[in-house]
Structures are given as structure tokens and as C-alpha cells.
N, C-alpha and C positions, 0 to 999 in steps of 0.2 A: 666693201671690207674683203680683204683676202683671207678667208677662213683657212686656206691651205697653208698659211703661215704656221699653223700648229703642226704641220708635218715635220718629222725629224730630218727628212731630206726633201726639199722642195721638188726636186726632179721626179720624186715618186709620191707627190702629194695625193694623188688620187687614190692610192692604196694605203698610204702611211698616215694621212691626217687624222687627228682625233675625231673630227667629224667632218662631213662633207657639206659643200655650200647648199646643196639642195635639201639638207637636213635642218637648215636654219629657219625658224619662224620668228618673225619680228612682231611684237604686239607693243603698242603705246598705250599706257594707261594715264588717263587724265583724271585722276581721283584725288581727294584731298589728302589721302595718305601717300600716294605715289605721283603726285603731280611733277611732271617734268622728267620723269624716270621712263626710260625705255629698257624693256626686258627683251633679250635675245634667247629664245628657248632653243636649245640644241640637244641632240641625241649623241652624246660623246661615244668615242670607240674604246676609250679606256678611262679609268678614274684613278688608279694608283700610280703615283709618279715616283720615280727614282730620283733622289737628290744628287747632283753632281758630286764626284768625290772631292772636288776642290772647294765645295761650298764650306762656309763657316758653320753651317747648321749642325747641331749634335744629334741628328737622326738621319735615316736613310730613306724613308718612304713617307709620302704625304698623300692626303685626299683633299681636294679643293673643289666643292661643288659649284662654286661661283667664280666669276672672274670680273673685276670691277668691284666698287664697294661703295655704298650709300653713306658710309660713315663720313666720307669726305675729309679725311685728316689730310692737312696740307703737307705733312712730312712723309706720307705713305711710300715706302721703298717699293711697293709693287707696282707703282704707276707705269713704269717702263714696260710692263708685260702687255699693256693695252696696244702699245705701238706695233706688237707682233700681228695684231688683228686689223691693223690700219685704223685704229680708233685713237682719239685724242687722249694723251696722258694726263691732261688737266681736268678740265670740266667733264670731259667724256668719261674718264675713269670713275667720276662720281655719279654719272647719270646713265651710262650705257652698260647695263649689267648682263653678262652672259650666265645663263642658268642651265646647268646640265641636268636636265629633267629626269634622266635614267640613271643618275648616280647611285641610288641605293640598290637597284637590280644589278648594275655592273659591279659594285663591290661585293655583293653577296656571291655572285659568280666567280669573282676572282679569289675570295677567300676559300671557296670550295675546290679550287684548282689544286691538283697534286703538286704543281710547281711551287705553290706558295708554302712557306714554312713557318707561318705566324709571327713574322717580325712586327715590331712596333710601328704604328701608324700615327702620324702627327697631323693634326688639323688646325686650321686658323693660322698657318704659318705664311700664307701668302696674302689672302684677303680673309676677312672674318666671316665664318660660316654661320654665324648668328647675327648678321646684318639684318636690316628690315625686310629684304626680300625673302628671308627664311619664314617670315611669319605668313606669307603668301604661299610659298612653294612646299613647305614642310618636308624637306628633304633629309634633315638630320635625324629624325626618328627612325626612319628606315635604314640610315647609315649606322646609327648606334645599335639597332636591333641586329643588324648583320654582324657587327663586331662582337656582340654579346653572345649571339647563337654559335659563333665559332671560337668563343673564348679568346679572342685576339686582342692583345694589349694596344691601347691607344691613349693619346693625350689631345687636349683641346685648349687652345689659347683664344680668348675672345674679350671683347668689350661690350658684348651684348647681354642684356638681362633676360633675353628670350631663352637662354640656356635653362632657366628654372623651369620652363615648360616641360623639359625632358627630364626632370629630376628622377622620377620613378625609374626610367630607363637607364639612367646613370647608375643609380643604386643597384639595379639588377646586374649590370655589366661588372660593377665593382665586386660583386660576389663571386664572379668566376674568373676574372682576369684583372691585370693591373690598369688602373684607369688614372690618368693625371689630368687635373684641371687647374688652369692658371687664368687669372683675369688681368688684363693690362690696364694699369692705373699709373700713369706717369707723374701726375701732380694733382693736387685738389684745388688749385686756384680757379675760381668760377669764371673770371674774366678771360683768363688764358684758355680755358676749356671751350668757351663759346666761340672764340676766334679760330682755334687751332683745330678742334675736333667738332665741328658743328653738327654733324649728323649722329654723334654717338650719345648713349645715355649719360647723364651727369656723373661725375666721379663718386658721389654719395650713393647713387643707385647701383653703381658697380661694386661699391664697398658692401651694400646689402646682399649682393649676390654671393660675395665671399662668406658673409656671416651666415646666409641661409644654407649654403652648401655645408658649412661646418656643422650647423645645427642638425643636419641630416646625416652626419657621419661621413661626409665626403671632404677630405681635407683639400683646401684650395690655396695655392700659392699666388703671389702677385709678381708679375713682370712690371717693374717700375720703369715704363718706357713710354716715350722717350724722356730722358732728362735733356731739357733744351737749354743749351748754353746761354747764360746772361738773362734768361726769362724764367727758368724754374730751378736754378742750381744754386740760389743763395742758401746758406746753411739754415736759416730759419724756415725757408720753404721745404727743403729736404726733411727737416725735423717734423714739420706739420704733415707731411705726406706719410712718413714712416710711422708717426704716431696713429694716424687714422687707419692705416693698414694693420697695425698691431691691434687696435681696438676693434677691428672687424674679425679678428681671429685667424688672420692669414697664417699658414704653415711655414711659409718662407717669402723672402722678398729678394728680387734679383734686379739690379739697376742695369740700364742699358741706355748709354748716350746717344743722342741723335745721330744718325748717319745719313748722308745725302748723296745717294747714287743718282746717275743720270736718269732723267724723267722726274724724279722727285726733287732734285737739286733746283732745277729751274723754276718749278711751281713754288716751292718753299721760298726762294730767294725773292720771287716777285711779290709773294705775300710779305716777306720781311721788309721789302722796299716800301710798301704801302702802309704797313702797321708800325714798323720800327726802323725807319730809315737810318737812324744814328748807329744801328748794329750792323749794317751791311758790310762796311770795312773790317769790322771785328771778325765777322764770319768769314770773309774772304781770306783773312790771315789764318784763322783757326783752322779752316778746311782747305788750306792751300796745297796740301799733299794728297788730296784725294776725298774719298767719300767718308772717311772716318776721322773723328777727333784725334789729336795726338795721344799717345800712350800715357804721358804724364797727366793729361786731363781725365782720361778714362780711370787711371788708378786713383786719383784723387777723389772723384765721385764715388768709386766702389768702395774706398776706405770709409768715406763718411757715411755711406748707406749702411754698410756692414756694421760699423760702430753703433749707429743708431738702432739697427735691429737688435743688436745684443743688448743695448740699454733697455729696449722696450719688450725684450723677451721673445722675439720672433725666431723661429727655427725649430727643426725636428728635435734638437736636444732639450728644448723647453716645452715639449708637447705636454698638455695636460697641467702645467703650472699656471698658476693665477698670474695675470697680467697686471703689473702695477703702472698704470697710466696716469701721468702727471696732467695737470690742467694744461689746456691749450694756452701756448704763448702767442700773443699778437705779433704779426709780422711788422717790422719797422717800415716806415714810410719809404725808406731808401732800398727796399728789399731787391728791386730790379734795377738799381742804379749801378754805378761803376763799382761792383762790389768784389770782383775776382782779381786776383793778381795778374799782372800783365803776362802775356804769353812768354816774353823773354825772360822775365824773372822766374816764371814757374819752370821754364825749360832749364835754367841754371840750378834750380833747387827742386828737382822733382820729388813728388811724394812716393815713397816706397810702398809696396803692398801689391796685391793681386790685381790684375786687369779685370775689366767687366766681362761677364759672360757674354760672348757674341752668339746670340741665338738667330739673328735676323740678317 
């Protein structure tokens, strides 16, 4: 591995790298909980990262205590980052986890610097800070405590139920600064979840997180991501997902259509070829222009989800109002069949309305 790839300038890697090669300790755990996972423990040189100005992300600063993720989501856009370390972006991303063991102390020092002005810090934007590794390393309690002690606003996006371990810290932080929590739930289809997100908690367990946070006075939104074309975008599937999100008490729901950047695209398409070969050509057409689905498709999904959210009473304007949840409607057998309009017809008759919020 070339750890100096984390340097801003490879020519000055010795002084600029986030951590030196001699600071890396590799340990392999062959236990039932972490069988097949290799942890690379490092002492990072910095922990607060500035998001490039050209990024689509609606925030400027991030903290990522881990690289690689045991959630093993086949679509994960962050896979490409493992290539910077000479690690495999496929299975290696799922099993070779870089742990910045000094993340809490680095963050506390950074927040105390006179150069820092208390800007919002986003977490969970690259890989999940509450993946299984966090159960072993317990980095997030120290990170949240540092943010609390400096009254620094922050947000967390996660698929992990482990966030409930830190509920007391989150409540303390929310008393002194702005805290935003979002849980990622793209669909509630059990079969799809098992194949696409094999290392994550089940959707219903994530919905329990939303419900529990709300019961303790911490509003929690849902990033409905990803909406997977032809696999989770049938109107009945969207309705089932939004209905479950509403029943859990989410304060908001934001849809995000699957995007396929280099690194993720190859891994996802290989999975699609194995699991749903009849969809390969359709994906090649839908994503022919790049990593993102066409605007007409994004607008259509966004409009459908927003309409459903309004129907089920999700949103800040409905806070505190009773939710009128209708009985669940069974999905038709053809739910994942050829249900969407053809790309050509949709392009000729695009759905008007806002595009999806591009967070990632």
C-alpha cells in the first residue's frame, strides 16, 4: 500500500501525508464478529477535511474516522477512494478498513484552534461512522464529546443502529448547538436489502432508530437513498417505503437516485450482471451520459416521493400533527418488472418539478 497517496502533493508526501507509512499497524482479526476483516490502524495527521468547491455536497467540512466500510453496499460511491491507498475498490473496500485511532484527540485540538470558526461539520458523508468497526474502536463518543464541548454544529448520516449507543451524548450536544441526524433508508424490500446492502442493519431496524431518536427529542430525517432504477422505483415500492418512514416519525424524507461513479460503477454492474442480467442494457442506456441518471428521471422520482411525503404528513410543517397512516398495500407481483416508461418516451414527456437533492 502506498499510504503517501493521501498527500496533497505526492512530491512532498513525507511531510504532507495524512499519516506516514511507519505509523501504520495492521492487525487481522479472525473472530466470529470480524472474520475476514483486516483493520489498518493509523495515526492521522489531520481529521477535518475541506470539501472541494466543485463538489455537489451542501457542506464544506467533514470528519471521517474510517476509510472502507463493512456495510458492503454494492453501490457505494466511496469505493474509488480505496484506490488512493492501493487497495481494491471491490471486496477490499468491504474488508480492508482504515481506522484513524487518534480521530477524537485530533478533532478536539482542531476545534480549539484560533483558526477554526465553528463551521458545521458533516459526518457519514464518505463512509459510515457507525459501521461495525465503531463497535470495537468507539471513536464517535470522543468525537461527539469534542463537538459538544466546543458547541460546534454537526450532522451525522448513517445506516448503523449503533448510533443509539451515543444517545445521551447526542442529547447533550443538541442542548448547546445544532445537531442534525439522518438515517439512510432507500427501500424496505427485504430481498433487495440482503443482496445490495449485505452488511447493514435491516431497514426495519433503521426505522427503529428514527423512531427512538424522535422519542428522545432528537428529530431524525431520512435520506431515501439510493432509489435503484427498475429495482426499487415502482410506485408501489416508493409508497411502501415512504409510508414506513412516516410511521417511524421521520421529520423529513429526501430521495436520492442511484449514481454510479468510477469504482462503484464497475462493482455494481458486475453485481447486476450476476443478479439481474436482463437489466444490464437498460442501465447502460440510462447511465450512458455519466454517473448520474437523467434529470427527467431524477425529477420524476423526486416528485413522486415528495407527493407521498405530503400525503403521509412528513415534513417540518407537519411537526406535531398526528399521522394518518393507511393500511399497507401489498406490492403487485410485477412490481419489479417492466414498469417504467421507456427512456425515449420519458425524455419526450419529462415530468416537471424539482430535481432531487444531490447530497453525495
